[in-house]
N, C-alpha and C positions, 0 to 999 in steps of 0.2 A: 247857249246857241249853237254849242257844236254842231255840226253837220252830222257826224256820224256818231251822234253820243247817243247811248241806250237808253233815251227819254220813255220811248215806250215800253221798256221793259225795265227801267230804276227802281218803279214804285210797284212791281208786279210781285206778287208774294211767294208766286210757284213759278219755276223755269222748267224750259225743256233741254235737259243734260246733252241730248244727241244734237243739238243745234252749237252749243258754246260749252266748252269743257277745259280741261287744264291742260291739253295736248299743246306743245309747243311749235305753236305757227308762226313764224316771223313777220311781223308788221301785222297780223291780223289782231285787233282786241277781242279778247278773251274775258268772259267771268270766269273768276276762281273760286274754286269751293275749296270749304276746308279755313282752319285759322289764317286769319288777316295778319300780316307782320307789322302792319302800321298801325293796328287797332292794340294800344297797349292797356296796360292796367285802369291806368288814369281816364281815357277816354272811355271804354269798358264799365268800370263803375259810375261815370257819369251817365251815361247811357241809360244804365239798368236801374238806378237810383230815379230819373225823369221819368220811366215808363210806369215804373212802381208806383208813383207818387200818381201820374196819371190816371192808370189803369185802376188804381186802388186793391191790386194786390202782387206780389212777390213776382217779379219778372227777372229772369235770367236769361243770358246769350247762351243758346244751345245750338245753332247754326247759323254761320257765315258765309256771307257771297258777296266777292268783292269784286265791284263794277267800276273801279276807277279808272281803267282801260278806256272807258266810253266817255268821259266826262273831264271836266278843268278841276272839277273839284273832286279829292276821294270823297268814295261813296261806298256804300254797301246795303245791303239787305239783310238782316239779323232777326232770328226770332229765338223763342223760348218752343219751337214747336207748335204752338197755337196762335199767339200771337206775333203778328208778322209786321216790322217797320224797316223804312227806308232813313240813312240819314247821309246828311252830307257833313265833311270835315273840310277845314280850311284856316290856314296858319297866315292868311292873307293880313295885313294891317287894318284894311276896312271890310273884313268878314263878315263881321255883325253887321254891319250896315248894310252890307251885300243881302244876307238874309232878311232883315227886316223887311227891306223894301220889295225882295222876292213875296212873302207874306202880304205884304200890304198891296201888291198888284193883282194876288191873287184873290183877296178882298173884295178890291174894286171890282174885277170881274165878276164874283158871285152876286155883290150886292146891286150892282149900276145893271146887268145883264142876265143873273139869272142862272149861269151857268156852272156846271160840276165842278169842284174844285178837292183836292186832296185834305184829309184831316190834318191840321197842324199839330204837334204834340207840345215841341218849345224849343226854344232857340238857348242853346246855353252856353255860357263860356265856360272854357277850360285853361289849362296853364298854358299853354303856346298854340292856342286859337280858339276858334267856335264851332258849335256843332248846331245842322238844324234837322230836327228829327219831326218825321212825317210817319204817319199810318201809311202802310202799302196797300196799294190795291191791287185785284186779282182782275190782269186784265183777258179777254177772250180774242179769238181769231177774228179777223176783220174779212168780214162779206160785203154786199150793197146796202146793207143794212147801218151797219158799224161806216161806213163812209157816206154816207147821207147823214147822217149825225153829225159829224165832224162839218160838214158844209152848214147845216143848220145851226151849230154851234157859232160858228162864225159870223153866220147872218144876224143871231140875238146881239154878238157883240158889236157888231155895227150897226145895229139899230140904234144905238145909244149916240146921241149927238152932244159936241162940245162949243163954247165960242171960238175956241182958239185953235191954232194948233202946235200942239206940245202938250205939257203937264204941269201939274202945281210943284213937283219937283221932280229932280234929277233921276234916272234911274242907273241901273246895267245892262246890257248887251251880253250875257255871258259874263267874263270875266272884264270885259270893257265897261269904263264910266261912257253912259249915255246921256246927252245935253237934252234936255226938254225944254229949255225956255222957249216960251210962245212967240208964234210969231202970227200975224194975221193973214199971210197965203204960203198956200202950199210949196209954189215952188222956193220961195225964201228960206223955208225950213228944210227941205231937202237938199235945199244945199247948203244951207248955213250949219244944219244942226246933224247932217247926217254923210253926205260927200264928203266935204271938206275936211272933217274929223278921224274919218276914215280913212283918207287918203293920206295925210298926216300920219296917223298910225300905220300904216303903211310903206311909207318912206322910212319912217324913222326904225321898222324891224329888219328892213336891206333885202325885203323878199321882191319888191317892184322893179322891176327896170323903169330908166329912166324915159324912154319911149312910151309904157304904158302910164307912167305918169304922166307924159305930155297929152296922152288920149283923153286921161280922166280929166285934166284941164281943159281941152277943147270941148267936149261932153258937157261941162258945166256952163261953157258960153252960150250952148243950145238949150240950155234948159227952157227958157222961154216957149222955142216951138215945140218941145216935147214933152212937156208935164201933162198936158192933156188939157179938160176944161176946167172951170172954175168948181169946187165941191165944198160942202160942208164938212166939217170937221166930223168924224166919226171914232168912235172910243177901238181903238186897238189891241190886240194881243201883244204884236210889238215883235215875236218871233214864229211867228205861225208856220214853223214847219212841221210835216205829217207826225213827226217824232214826238211833238211838245202836246200830242192828245196820246190819252189812253183810254181806249175802247174796252168797255167793261157792261154787265150785265144790265147795269142802270144807266148805261147812255157814255156818251165824251166827254172825258175828265180834261181837264186842261192843267199844264203845267208849265213850269218856266218861261213866265210871261214878261214881256219887257212893256209894260203899258205906257201907251199918249193916244191924245187925238191924230188924227192923221189922215192919208190917205186909205180907205179900205181896202184897195188897191196893191196895197203894201204886203197886207196879211195873203190877199190872194194869191199874188206873187209868189210866197216864199212856200206856200204848200206844198208845191211840187218842183222846188226849186234845185234840188239834188236826186231827187227820185219821183217819177210819174205818180199819178194818183187817178183812180178811175173819174168818168166825167159824173157818176154819181154825185161827185163831193159838189161840183158848179151845177149840177142838176137842181140838187137839194136847196143851196143858194139861193138860185133865182127863185127858186117858190116863194123865199120871203125878201128877198131883197135884188134890185135889178145889178146887172154888170154891165158897165157900159161897151159898146161895141170895139172901142179904140184900145181897151184892156190889152188884149192880145197882142196888139202892137206895142203897147209901152212896161209888158210884165219885166222885159230880160232889164230896161232901165232902173225897175224897182230893186231890181236883184243884187245891181251892180254894190253897194254897200255891205252886203253879204257878204260875197264874193271877196271885196276888198279886206271885209275881217277873217275869210277864210285863209287868204294868203299871207296878213300879216301873223297871224296865229299859227296857222300849220304847216306855212311852206308854200313854196312855189309849182307842188302837183296840183294849185287851183287854178295859176293863171291860164290856163287854155279855158274854162269857164269865163273867166274875168274878161278876157281879151274877145271870148267870143261873143259876151254879151254888149261890149264897148264897141266892136265891129258893126252892131246893127244900127246905129245910130249915128255915125262917121261917116 
């Protein structure tokens, strides 16, 4: 869920050292090349054994690229110079469950919508945590075609319809628990399952001023007038920031989902929630699915849960985004 994640890079098998390196740039996330300090013998051997078993030949780590500064989990790309993989490592008490749900969500998107997902090698438990291992992908530079593929991928996901808002199981949005308890109407789901839980997390973090809390509470009372027309629940990626798509020669791969059935405008609002995207994304989407004209008035409303989470997890540097979105509806 982390907006500044290197999600578009975390599964890339090769990288541009001119863009990310080991220079000591304070406050700027870096890709760290060379031996990874936290990759001890136990983790290394566990990964090597799992990959050796999966690809049916001996595989040893020879190259290491630490991407942990870009994500909530420790993560890296490692290789034997011919087979590259990406892995996440977490010592959280529920890390195994988090990784299982992530894989289940990817499989849901693949099976129901036919979109591209990374190949999962294994989830393994180690002495102090869990490791999720995936085959690395080789990303390509994005041009109009690649942006259009992202729009088309979203449309394919949204064509899948559900009977309620929510999902059969709860999930995770980044490190945060995601309540997917079903409801029959979107307004209730958005209020009870997204805004209120994230407002509480924000309050508990101490990063949200009381005046902003009051603004969110006022906004919640206005939801009946703001949420737009009734809709049929659509399958959602759930965290459709542009970095959660990897453009390859095969098409757009989907990563880091937080799946549920909801309003497709949620995904459309998140795609450019921190960085702009070309019109190609929306043009391609419209060729397969309509976009309600009122979406452009509501898009900042749907971003408020994301901005609440960003303030809670990353700090007050995101308050301007949150207050700017709130101010459009108060």
